N, C-alpha and C positions, 0 to 999 in steps of 0.2 A: 604645633607638631607637624606642620607641612602636610604632604600627601597622605602619610599614614593616619594622621589625625582626621583629615577629611574623609578618608575611606571609613574610618571607625564611625564618624558621625553619620555618614550615609547609610552604612549597614545597620546601625542602631535605629535610625529613623525609618528604615524601609519597612513596608508592609508586605513585601514580597520576599521570596527566598533568595533571589538573585538581583544584583544591580550591575549595570554596565558603567564602568568608571572611565572617564576620559578627561584630558586636560583641556582647558579653555582655549589653548592655542593650537588645536589640531583641526585645521580647516578642511582636510580631505577625508574625514570620517564619512562613511557612506552606509546606507541601509543594507546593501548586499554584504559588506564586510561584517557588520554587526550580526546579521542573520547567520553568516558562516560560523562565527564564533558561538552564537547562541545554540546552534545545532549540536555543538560538542559538549554542552552541559550534560550532566548525568550524575554519575556517582563520583564526582570530583568536587573540590571546593573552589577551584578557580580555573579559568580558561585564559591562557596567556600565550602570546606569540613570541617565538625566538626568531629574530631577523637580523642578519648581518652582525652577529655577535652580541646583540643586545636582547635582553629580556624586556619586552614591551609591557610593562605593568599598568600603563594607562592605555585605554583602548582595549580593555579587557573586562571579562566577567568575573565577579567575586560573589561568593555565596555567604549567607549569614553564618554558615558553619565556620567561617574564618574568625568570627568575633572572639571566641575564647583565647585563641592563639594570639591574635592581635592585641587584645587587652592585656595579656600576660607580658608581651613584649613591651607595650607602652608603659607598663608599671616600672620597668627597669630602665628604659631609654627610648629614644625615638628611633625605631628600626627603619630600614629601607623597605620598600614594598617588594623588592627582590628577595630580601631576607624572609619576609612573610611568605612569599610564593614558595620558598624552599622548605618552609615549616609545615605547609598544608598540602593536601592532596591536589596537586596541580596538573592539569592537562597542558603540557607545554607543546604548543602547536609547532611542528618542525618548519623551518624556513622554507623547505621545498614545497610543503603543502600550502603555505601562505602565498608564496610567489606564483603558484599556479593561477591564483585568482587576482593577484596584485603584483605584477612582475617588477614594478619599481618601488614597491612598498610605500606608496604615496599615502596610504591610510595613516601612517605613523609620522608623517612630516609635521613639523610645527612652524609657526610663524611668530617670531618674537620681536622682530624689528621691521621697519618698513621695507628694507631690502629683501627680506624673506618673502614679502608679498610679491615683489617683482620676480624673484626666483621661481615662485610657484605659479606665476601667471595670473595672480589675483589682483583685482582692482583695489586701490587704496581708498576709493570713494564708497565702497560697499558698506 
């Protein structure tokens, strides 16, 4: 079931109310960005950034309160995580707020092929 199935498994297995979900190909995640998002948790179900017209559903916080909605969606089909974000109480962090701390939105960059490592200035030997 892709990312929605992975999020479901992570939330079900979690012993905490919140998890931070990221993709394995996001080499620019940093503690300051994660803390920035963590500080926005509260009376919401998810904390997600909107940046350059995209809703960044990975590199985001999801609470266990999302489980009933996610399970209902998964019973019918494989939903997108954007669809889940629209169904729960989401703090959608505005792009301007995010870009104040990460002007190039590097936090959300991904590396899928060796050329991406070159573009990101990362070593292929790491």
